[in-house]
FIRORO-440454 format. One record per residue (C-alpha): residue in one letter; x, z, y. Coordinates in nm, 2 decimals, always signed. Layout:
N
aa / east / up / north
a / X / Z / Y
...
This chain:
437
aa / east / up / north
x / +11.75 / +11.54 / +11.81
x / +11.82 / +11.88 / +11.64
x / +12.09 / +11.91 / +11.32
x / +11.92 / +11.91 / +11.08
x / +11.73 / +11.63 / +11.17
x / +12.06 / +11.41 / +11.16
x / +12.08 / +11.51 / +10.81
x / +11.74 / +11.40 / +10.80
x / +11.82 / +11.10 / +10.90
x / +12.13 / +11.02 / +10.65
x / +11.95 / +11.18 / +10.33
x / +11.65 / +10.92 / +10.47
x / +11.89 / +10.61 / +10.48
x / +12.07 / +10.65 / +10.17
x / +11.71 / +10.69 / +9.96
x / +11.65 / +10.34 / +10.18
x / +12.03 / +10.21 / +10.01
x / +11.89 / +10.30 / +9.68
x / +11.61 / +10.21 / +9.66
x / +11.42 / +10.51 / +9.68
x / +11.11 / +10.42 / +9.80
x / +10.89 / +10.70 / +10.01
x / +10.68 / +10.86 / +10.29
x / +10.60 / +11.09 / +10.49
x / +10.37 / +11.30 / +10.51
x / +10.17 / +11.58 / +10.71
x / +10.11 / +11.65 / +11.03
x / +10.42 / +11.73 / +11.13
x / +10.63 / +11.43 / +11.03
x / +10.61 / +11.20 / +11.33
x / +10.83 / +11.43 / +11.48
x / +11.10 / +11.55 / +11.20
x / +11.36 / +11.25 / +11.40
x / +11.33 / +11.53 / +11.65
x / +11.31 / +11.82 / +11.52
x / +11.26 / +11.92 / +11.17
x / +11.05 / +12.34 / +11.23
x / +10.96 / +12.36 / +10.88
x / +10.90 / +12.19 / +10.51
x / +10.99 / +11.81 / +10.53
x / +10.69 / +11.68 / +10.23
x / +10.80 / +11.34 / +10.14
x / +10.60 / +11.15 / +9.83
x / +10.82 / +10.90 / +9.64
x / +10.72 / +10.69 / +9.34
x / +10.77 / +10.87 / +8.97
x / +11.00 / +10.66 / +8.84
x / +11.24 / +10.78 / +9.11
x / +11.09 / +11.13 / +9.09
x / +11.24 / +11.21 / +8.76
x / +11.57 / +11.10 / +8.87
x / +11.56 / +11.26 / +9.26
x / +11.75 / +11.54 / +9.08
x / +12.08 / +11.41 / +9.00
x / +12.04 / +11.16 / +9.30
x / +12.00 / +11.47 / +9.55
x / +12.31 / +11.63 / +9.40
x / +12.51 / +11.28 / +9.54
x / +12.35 / +11.25 / +9.82
x / +12.42 / +11.62 / +9.89
x / +12.80 / +11.63 / +9.82
x / +12.82 / +11.25 / +9.99
x / +12.74 / +11.38 / +10.29
x / +12.91 / +11.71 / +10.26
x / +12.66 / +11.92 / +10.20
x / +12.50 / +12.13 / +9.88
x / +12.24 / +12.10 / +9.69
x / +12.16 / +12.47 / +9.68
x / +11.76 / +12.52 / +9.52
x / +11.57 / +12.31 / +9.28
x / +11.22 / +12.44 / +9.21
x / +10.88 / +12.29 / +9.06
x / +10.56 / +12.40 / +9.20
x / +10.37 / +12.18 / +9.03
x / +10.37 / +11.95 / +8.76
x / +10.44 / +11.63 / +8.94
x / +10.68 / +11.82 / +9.29
x / +10.97 / +12.00 / +9.36
x / +11.15 / +12.21 / +9.63
x / +11.46 / +12.12 / +9.70
x / +11.66 / +12.34 / +9.93
x / +11.98 / +12.13 / +10.10
x / +12.25 / +12.38 / +10.28
x / +12.55 / +12.25 / +10.49
x / +12.78 / +12.46 / +10.69
x / +12.83 / +12.29 / +11.11
x / +12.86 / +12.52 / +11.42
x / +13.00 / +12.81 / +11.24
x / +12.71 / +12.89 / +11.11
x / +12.52 / +12.74 / +10.73
x / +12.19 / +12.54 / +10.81
x / +11.93 / +12.43 / +10.58
x / +11.72 / +12.20 / +10.52
x / +11.38 / +12.20 / +10.26
x / +11.27 / +11.89 / +10.10
x / +10.90 / +11.87 / +9.91
x / +10.91 / +11.59 / +9.74
x / +10.60 / +11.53 / +9.46
x / +10.47 / +11.14 / +9.34
x / +10.14 / +11.15 / +9.21
x / +9.93 / +11.48 / +9.41
x / +9.84 / +11.68 / +9.19
x / +9.76 / +12.04 / +9.29
x / +9.65 / +12.30 / +8.98
x / +9.63 / +12.11 / +8.72
x / +9.42 / +11.83 / +8.90
x / +9.56 / +11.47 / +8.93
x / +9.42 / +11.38 / +9.31
x / +9.63 / +11.03 / +9.43
x / +9.90 / +10.86 / +9.29
x / +10.19 / +10.79 / +9.43
x / +10.12 / +10.42 / +9.46
x / +9.84 / +10.41 / +9.64
x / +10.04 / +10.65 / +9.89
x / +10.35 / +10.40 / +9.86
x / +10.09 / +10.09 / +9.93
x / +10.08 / +9.92 / +10.24
x / +10.33 / +10.20 / +10.33
x / +10.48 / +10.16 / +10.72
x / +10.84 / +10.12 / +10.86
x / +10.78 / +10.31 / +11.21
x / +10.98 / +10.15 / +11.48
x / +11.10 / +10.45 / +11.70
x / +11.23 / +10.68 / +11.38
x / +11.31 / +10.43 / +11.08
x / +11.06 / +10.61 / +10.90
x / +10.82 / +10.57 / +10.68
x / +10.46 / +10.67 / +10.66
x / +10.18 / +10.61 / +10.48
x / +9.86 / +10.41 / +10.59
x / +9.67 / +10.58 / +10.79
x / +9.36 / +10.58 / +10.60
x / +9.54 / +10.67 / +10.28
x / +9.72 / +10.93 / +10.53
x / +9.38 / +11.06 / +10.61
x / +9.28 / +11.02 / +10.25
x / +9.49 / +11.26 / +10.15
x / +9.56 / +11.53 / +10.37
x / +9.14 / +11.56 / +10.42
x / +9.17 / +11.63 / +10.01
x / +9.46 / +11.89 / +10.03
x / +9.28 / +12.05 / +10.29
x / +8.95 / +12.05 / +10.12
x / +9.13 / +12.20 / +9.83
x / +9.30 / +12.48 / +9.93
x / +8.97 / +12.59 / +10.14
x / +9.02 / +12.60 / +10.52
x / +9.14 / +12.38 / +10.78
x / +9.22 / +12.44 / +11.21
x / +9.21 / +12.27 / +11.53
x / +9.59 / +12.11 / +11.50
x / +9.46 / +12.03 / +11.16
x / +9.17 / +11.84 / +11.17
x / +9.30 / +11.72 / +11.56
x / +9.55 / +11.57 / +11.25
x / +9.29 / +11.40 / +11.06
x / +9.07 / +11.22 / +11.40
x / +9.42 / +11.10 / +11.45
x / +9.45 / +10.93 / +11.14
x / +9.10 / +10.83 / +11.12
x / +9.10 / +10.66 / +11.51
x / +9.44 / +10.50 / +11.35
x / +9.31 / +10.33 / +11.01
x / +9.21 / +9.91 / +10.99
x / +9.01 / +9.95 / +10.75
x / +8.68 / +10.14 / +10.63
x / +8.72 / +10.51 / +10.53
x / +8.42 / +10.58 / +10.32
x / +8.45 / +10.41 / +10.04
x / +8.76 / +10.59 / +9.97
x / +8.54 / +10.90 / +10.07
x / +8.26 / +10.74 / +9.77
x / +8.59 / +10.80 / +9.56
x / +8.60 / +11.19 / +9.49
x / +8.25 / +11.30 / +9.69
x / +7.85 / +11.19 / +9.61
x / +7.69 / +10.95 / +9.87
x / +7.57 / +11.21 / +10.14
x / +7.90 / +11.41 / +10.12
x / +8.09 / +11.06 / +10.20
x / +7.84 / +11.04 / +10.52
x / +7.87 / +11.39 / +10.64
x / +8.27 / +11.41 / +10.64
x / +8.31 / +11.09 / +10.78
x / +8.00 / +11.24 / +11.06
x / +8.21 / +11.55 / +11.11
x / +8.50 / +11.31 / +11.15
x / +8.32 / +11.04 / +11.40
x / +8.17 / +11.35 / +11.61
x / +8.51 / +11.56 / +11.63
x / +8.28 / +11.82 / +11.49
x / +8.59 / +12.10 / +11.28
x / +8.29 / +12.43 / +11.30
x / +8.08 / +12.23 / +11.08
x / +8.27 / +12.03 / +10.87
x / +8.45 / +12.34 / +10.82
x / +8.09 / +12.51 / +10.72
x / +8.10 / +12.24 / +10.44
x / +8.45 / +12.26 / +10.31
x / +8.29 / +12.51 / +10.06
x / +8.01 / +12.23 / +9.94
x / +8.28 / +11.96 / +9.85
x / +8.54 / +12.16 / +9.69
x / +8.28 / +12.25 / +9.47
x / +8.24 / +11.92 / +9.43
x / +8.62 / +11.78 / +9.45
x / +8.70 / +12.02 / +9.15
x / +8.42 / +11.86 / +8.92
x / +8.50 / +11.56 / +9.00
x / +8.85 / +11.60 / +8.92
x / +8.91 / +11.83 / +8.59
x / +9.21 / +11.94 / +8.51
x / +9.38 / +11.69 / +8.18
x / +9.51 / +11.86 / +7.84
x / +9.78 / +11.70 / +7.94
x / +9.78 / +11.85 / +8.28
x / +9.72 / +12.14 / +8.12
x / +10.05 / +12.14 / +7.93
x / +10.28 / +12.04 / +8.17
x / +10.11 / +12.30 / +8.40
x / +10.21 / +12.56 / +8.11
x / +10.54 / +12.42 / +8.02
x / +10.63 / +12.41 / +8.42
x / +10.51 / +12.79 / +8.42
x / +10.75 / +12.88 / +8.15
x / +11.05 / +12.66 / +8.28
x / +10.98 / +12.93 / +8.61
x / +11.06 / +13.23 / +8.41
x / +11.31 / +13.11 / +8.20
x / +11.51 / +13.00 / +8.45
x / +11.43 / +13.23 / +8.79
x / +11.50 / +13.06 / +9.09
x / +11.58 / +13.42 / +9.23
x / +11.94 / +13.51 / +9.32
x / +11.94 / +13.89 / +9.18
x / +12.27 / +14.06 / +9.40
x / +12.46 / +14.41 / +9.43
x / +12.64 / +14.53 / +9.66
x / +12.90 / +14.80 / +9.58
x / +13.20 / +14.96 / +9.78
x / +13.36 / +15.33 / +9.93
x / +13.17 / +15.48 / +10.22
x / +13.27 / +15.28 / +10.57
x / +13.27 / +14.94 / +10.40
x / +12.98 / +14.84 / +10.58
x / +12.72 / +14.76 / +10.33
x / +12.41 / +14.81 / +10.58
x / +12.61 / +14.62 / +10.86
x / +12.62 / +14.30 / +10.59
x / +12.35 / +14.32 / +10.41
x / +12.15 / +14.31 / +10.75
x / +12.32 / +14.01 / +10.85
x / +12.32 / +13.89 / +10.46
x / +11.90 / +13.89 / +10.42
x / +11.77 / +13.65 / +10.69
x / +12.06 / +13.44 / +10.72
x / +12.01 / +13.32 / +10.33
x / +11.62 / +13.35 / +10.31
x / +11.55 / +12.97 / +10.39
x / +11.74 / +12.91 / +10.06
x / +11.39 / +13.07 / +9.92
x / +11.09 / +13.23 / +9.96
x / +11.13 / +13.54 / +10.02
x / +11.36 / +13.81 / +10.05
x / +11.40 / +14.19 / +9.94
x / +11.62 / +14.49 / +9.95
x / +11.61 / +14.84 / +9.74
x / +11.89 / +15.06 / +9.75
x / +12.03 / +15.20 / +9.44
x / +11.75 / +15.11 / +9.14
x / +11.41 / +15.00 / +9.14
x / +11.22 / +15.32 / +9.18
x / +10.90 / +15.19 / +9.03
x / +10.60 / +15.38 / +9.16
x / +10.79 / +15.50 / +9.49
x / +10.65 / +15.33 / +9.85
x / +10.90 / +15.46 / +10.05
x / +11.17 / +15.29 / +10.28
x / +11.37 / +15.05 / +10.06
x / +11.74 / +15.21 / +10.20
x / +11.64 / +15.59 / +10.13
x / +11.93 / +15.78 / +10.09
x / +11.91 / +16.09 / +9.81
x / +12.12 / +16.35 / +10.12
x / +12.21 / +16.36 / +10.39
x / +12.55 / +16.55 / +10.30
x / +12.55 / +16.38 / +9.94
x / +12.88 / +16.44 / +9.91
x / +12.86 / +16.84 / +9.94
x / +12.57 / +16.86 / +9.74
x / +12.68 / +17.07 / +9.44
x / +12.63 / +16.87 / +9.08
x / +12.34 / +16.92 / +8.83
x / +12.40 / +17.10 / +8.54
x / +12.50 / +16.90 / +8.24
x / +12.16 / +16.92 / +8.06
x / +12.00 / +16.81 / +8.41
x / +12.18 / +16.54 / +8.42
x / +12.15 / +16.44 / +8.15
x / +11.78 / +16.41 / +8.18
x / +11.78 / +16.29 / +8.55
x / +12.04 / +16.00 / +8.34
x / +11.75 / +15.92 / +8.11
x / +11.48 / +15.90 / +8.42
x / +11.74 / +15.64 / +8.59
x / +11.76 / +15.42 / +8.27
x / +11.38 / +15.42 / +8.24
x / +11.35 / +15.31 / +8.60
x / +11.61 / +15.06 / +8.54
x / +11.49 / +14.93 / +8.24
x / +11.11 / +14.93 / +8.37
x / +11.17 / +14.83 / +8.68
x / +11.37 / +14.53 / +8.63
x / +11.03 / +14.37 / +8.43
x / +10.81 / +14.54 / +8.67
x / +11.03 / +14.44 / +8.95
x / +11.28 / +14.27 / +9.01
x / +11.25 / +14.03 / +8.70
x / +10.92 / +13.91 / +8.85
x / +11.06 / +13.86 / +9.18
x / +11.33 / +13.64 / +9.03
x / +11.09 / +13.43 / +8.90
x / +10.92 / +13.38 / +9.28
x / +11.18 / +13.26 / +9.42
x / +11.33 / +13.61 / +9.59
x / +11.66 / +13.64 / +9.67
x / +11.71 / +14.02 / +9.63
x / +12.01 / +14.22 / +9.75
x / +12.07 / +14.62 / +9.58
x / +12.25 / +14.79 / +9.83
x / +12.48 / +15.01 / +9.59
x / +12.41 / +15.00 / +9.17
x / +12.43 / +15.17 / +8.85
x / +12.79 / +15.10 / +8.83
x / +12.85 / +15.32 / +9.17
x / +12.79 / +15.58 / +8.93
x / +13.06 / +15.56 / +8.77
x / +13.30 / +15.57 / +9.06
x / +13.09 / +15.75 / +9.27
x / +12.92 / +16.04 / +9.04
x / +12.90 / +16.29 / +9.33
x / +12.69 / +16.11 / +9.55
x / +12.45 / +16.12 / +9.27
x / +12.53 / +16.52 / +9.19
x / +12.59 / +16.39 / +8.80
x / +12.79 / +16.68 / +8.61
x / +12.73 / +16.54 / +8.29
x / +12.96 / +16.39 / +8.04
x / +13.10 / +16.05 / +8.13
x / +13.16 / +15.86 / +7.83
x / +12.70 / +15.91 / +7.80
x / +12.76 / +15.72 / +8.16
x / +12.93 / +15.42 / +7.98
x / +12.76 / +15.43 / +7.71
x / +12.41 / +15.35 / +7.93
x / +12.58 / +15.08 / +8.09
x / +12.57 / +14.81 / +7.91
x / +12.13 / +14.82 / +7.88
x / +12.14 / +14.82 / +8.23
x / +12.04 / +14.47 / +8.34
x / +12.28 / +14.28 / +8.49
x / +12.29 / +14.10 / +8.94
x / +12.37 / +13.80 / +8.90
x / +12.63 / +13.82 / +9.12
x / +12.83 / +14.20 / +9.17
x / +12.98 / +14.24 / +9.54
x / +13.31 / +14.49 / +9.62
x / +13.36 / +14.49 / +10.03
x / +13.67 / +14.62 / +10.08
x / +13.93 / +14.75 / +10.33
x / +14.19 / +14.95 / +10.32
x / +14.16 / +15.36 / +10.26
x / +14.24 / +15.43 / +10.67
x / +14.07 / +15.13 / +10.81
x / +13.78 / +15.29 / +10.59
x / +13.90 / +15.63 / +10.64
x / +13.87 / +15.53 / +11.05
x / +13.53 / +15.42 / +11.02
x / +13.34 / +15.76 / +10.74
x / +13.60 / +16.03 / +10.88
x / +13.34 / +16.29 / +10.79
x / +13.48 / +16.14 / +10.42
x / +13.79 / +16.33 / +10.31
x / +14.09 / +16.07 / +10.29
x / +14.18 / +16.12 / +9.93
x / +13.82 / +16.10 / +9.83
x / +13.84 / +15.72 / +10.01
x / +14.10 / +15.64 / +9.86
x / +13.97 / +15.69 / +9.51
x / +13.70 / +15.56 / +9.57
x / +13.86 / +15.23 / +9.69
x / +14.03 / +15.17 / +9.38
x / +13.83 / +15.23 / +9.15
x / +13.56 / +14.97 / +9.29
x / +13.79 / +14.72 / +9.33
x / +13.91 / +14.86 / +8.92
x / +13.52 / +14.80 / +8.84
x / +13.45 / +14.48 / +9.01
x / +13.72 / +14.31 / +8.95
x / +13.69 / +14.29 / +8.53
x / +13.36 / +14.23 / +8.63
x / +13.30 / +13.82 / +8.53
x / +13.07 / +13.77 / +8.87
x / +13.22 / +13.99 / +9.04
x / +13.37 / +13.91 / +9.45
x / +13.58 / +14.14 / +9.60
x / +13.56 / +14.07 / +9.97
x / +13.79 / +14.17 / +10.23
x / +13.63 / +14.38 / +10.49
x / +13.87 / +14.46 / +10.70
x / +13.77 / +14.14 / +10.84
x / +13.56 / +14.10 / +11.14
x / +13.16 / +14.15 / +11.04
x / +13.07 / +13.75 / +11.09
x / +13.33 / +13.62 / +10.90
x / +13.24 / +13.91 / +10.56
x / +12.89 / +13.77 / +10.64
x / +13.04 / +13.43 / +10.57
x / +13.21 / +13.47 / +10.23
x / +12.92 / +13.66 / +10.06
x / +12.67 / +13.39 / +10.17
x / +12.96 / +13.14 / +10.04
x / +13.01 / +13.34 / +9.74
x / +12.59 / +13.26 / +9.73
x / +12.55 / +12.95 / +9.80
x / +12.79 / +12.84 / +9.57
x / +12.67 / +13.06 / +9.27
x / +12.33 / +12.79 / +9.36
x / +12.48 / +12.48 / +9.35
x / +12.64 / +12.59 / +9.03
x / +12.36 / +12.68 / +8.90
x / +12.19 / +12.41 / +9.03
x / +12.41 / +12.09 / +8.89
x / +12.36 / +12.29 / +8.51
x / +12.03 / +12.32 / +8.48
x / +12.03 / +11.98 / +8.56
x / +12.23 / +11.88 / +8.31
């Protein structure tokens, strides 16, 4: 049994104690007591779903974990991420919880139907739907999505074999008599290719039968508006003098935090609208030995940067945040204030400060800090006095930010990554709790 399975068992035990009726669904559900390989799909009553935010927040705290993510992806479905630290690493459990089965504003099954006749598995202690209900749920899901593979088809056959009642009456609720018989015949004869060939026709009939209601469409619009106004992604910028280890920290941080998000993204210094090259491309091989631009050239370049930051936020950063992306900037606009030489900026400093309020701010800003002697030993090509000045300037800049965090980068790399990861997860936990109230 893996540690994620143990945490799932603990959570579901609390569900039982709180009388939160549930069933586990999906082809991997039977194996969850031993290993959690992906999202855990759970169906609960509508009344329990409405209180699940606060309940999971309390349950997570009670079990020594953090509820770091809540994402509503359908009118009656929420995606939760629970995080905790064990054996010196962060672990994640992702729960996809719904009441009624609604997809694209179409209501296919109610939670009461799925929970009726639920059965407790003696070996695992988990509750599962009656096989005929599980068959119908999974069949509707695959037909609506438009595809099914061998493993998924085998799961349908398994539920058909275990069904204790005739499934044809259930099929007739969604399809005509001849289509229902064809579905049953394909399942009975284990004909996956024949079933796959029928899916486009069955999908069309299903969607004609289950049309979105005005209420469902309104709920979907409200959900999408909430996703825009309250993005579930997190945007961070990592700053620091040369030699602080930004690239090494980011390389480990992105995969470590990936389970808490739908996806991750890396940008270097600015959004680079329209640019399709490598994300970590630097400005020059040895930027500090490049001549400064003229004042006029610097002002024009700053105007270009400003436009890229403003337009890039709306075209690249904000959409990524809405899609629940963990976005990391390796350097950001504030770098211009500290290390103007890197960007060959020869214009007035007051102009950099005047533009700054118009630049969108990340959720979190990190300064990786270390004594100048340590930084110099890692990056010997940078003069000591430059390193010392950069270190002081970055510390002062980030420490004054409300969302700024100075991290001791002289520690071992694993400890530095852990410190940054902890700040991000604590931020997500606070944000989640705030949005629930």
